[in-house]
N, C-alpha and C positions, 0 to 999 in steps of 0.2 A: 234296686240293683241296676235297672236299665239306666237310671240317671247317673249312677257312678260310672258305668261303662261309657255313657255319652260324654261325660266330663273328660274321661281318659282319652277318648278319640279326638275331642276338640281342643285338648291341651296343646299349646304351641310346641313344635318340634323343630330341630335344626337338621336340615338335609344339605348335603354338599352337592351343589348343582353347577359349580364352575371351578376352573383351575385358578390357582393363586398366581396372578400375573407377575407379582414382584419376585416370586420364586423362579418363574420362567425367565424373567429378565436377568436375574442373577446367573442362571445357567448359560445364557448367551454371553454374558461378560466373562465367564470362566473359559470360554472357548470350546465348549462341548460341541461335538458334531451334530448335524441335524438328525442322523439316524439314532443316536443315543437319546436325543431330546424327544423324538417321536416315540421311541420305545418307552421311555419314562412317562410320557404323557398318556400313552395307552394304558400302562399299568396303573397309573393314578386314577384314570377314569374307571377302570375295572374295579379297583378297590372301593372307590366312592359308590359305584353302582351296587356292589355287594353290601356295603354298609347301609345304603339307603333302602335296599330291598328288605333287609332285616327289619328296619323300622316300619316300612310299609306293610310287611306281612303281619307284624304284631298289631298294627292299627286295623288291618282287615279282619283279623281274627276277633278282636274286641268288638268291632262293628257288627259282625255276624252274631256274636254272643249277645250284644245289646238288642239286636232285632229279635232274637229268640226270647229274651226277657220281656220285651214289649208284647210279643205274641202271647206269652203266658199271662201277663197282666190283662190283656184284652180278653182272654178266655175266662179269667176270674171275674172280670166285669160283666161279661155276658151271662155267666152262671148266676151272678148276684142279681142282675136285672130280671132274669127268668124266674127267680124265686119270689120276686115281689109281686 
């Protein structure tokens, strides 16, 4: 079980860490004002942060769960060694 949780944690993920420059360039060409572009940029960063946080929270929870499984497996190993 710990191995499966570790694979889940180590599996590649896609996080949004930057704005789309082509989209921003298109906004400038449309003639949008700077206030509108700053507001849209702020909202986009907020949405990306919320989406990234959900992914990171899931990874953190599985990581803690995998540590719990490793601890259980270690206890079983120590009990087995003590019986020998």
